[in-house]
Residue, then its C-alpha position, 0 to 999 in steps of 0.5 A: m534482121p540482119s543489118a546490110s552490112l557485116s564486120n570482118a575478123a579485123g573490126k572492119w565493115r563490108e558488104p555481106n557476100d554471097e554465103d552470108k546471103e545464103r546463112n540469111r536466107t536459112m536463117s529465115e526459112a528455119v523461123e518459117t519452120t519453126e512458125t509451121n510447126g507452132a501452129g502444127a502443135v497447136e494443131a496436135q495439142v487440139v486432136d488430143v483435146l479432140k480425142t478427149c470428147y464422146d457422144p455418150e452413147i458411143p464409146v469411142d471419141i468424136y475424133e476417131l468415129g469421123l465426126v471431126y471434118r477440119v481442124e484449122v490453126d492459124d499463126a495467132g492460135k485463132v482455131e476453127v473446127d467443122m464437125t458432125l454428129t452420127s445424125p441431125a437428131c442427134p440427144v447431143a447436138g446442143t451440148l457436143p459443139p460447145e463443149v468441144e469448143a469450151k475443152i481447145n479454148r483451155l489450150d494457152a496457145v489458143s487464142s480462139v475457137q471456131v466450132d461448126l456444126v455441118w451436115d455435109p457431105p453426112w456422116n457414116p460409118d466408113r469415116m470411122t477409124d479402123a480403131a473404132k471400128l475394132r473397138l465396136g466390133l465392126l471389123 
């Protein structure tokens, strides 16, 4: 953080003026934006990983299928994911969430991962992206 007094061109100390204060405010905002973009960049990496996870019975990734309800990443790299399955009787109920967790955990910027399997709201085909619907012949 900058000190409370500054030196001018002659090397003499002076109190910060309004221009200095504005520059410091702008720099602080830039740091906050960089931190936000950092978490946003990690979130984008998490989404990329989610797009590598598939229900073996459906040739569309879980993200495009709309099985991922929430992805949250904090500044410390803690990732939380809420996801569902196409039905509670899905044969991959015991294996898909741990696979998702393990893949996300491999990202360098991730410090911890929590994947929660949720059933509310229930999944339905309306949650799929148009690309997923097209791939499955529903459009």
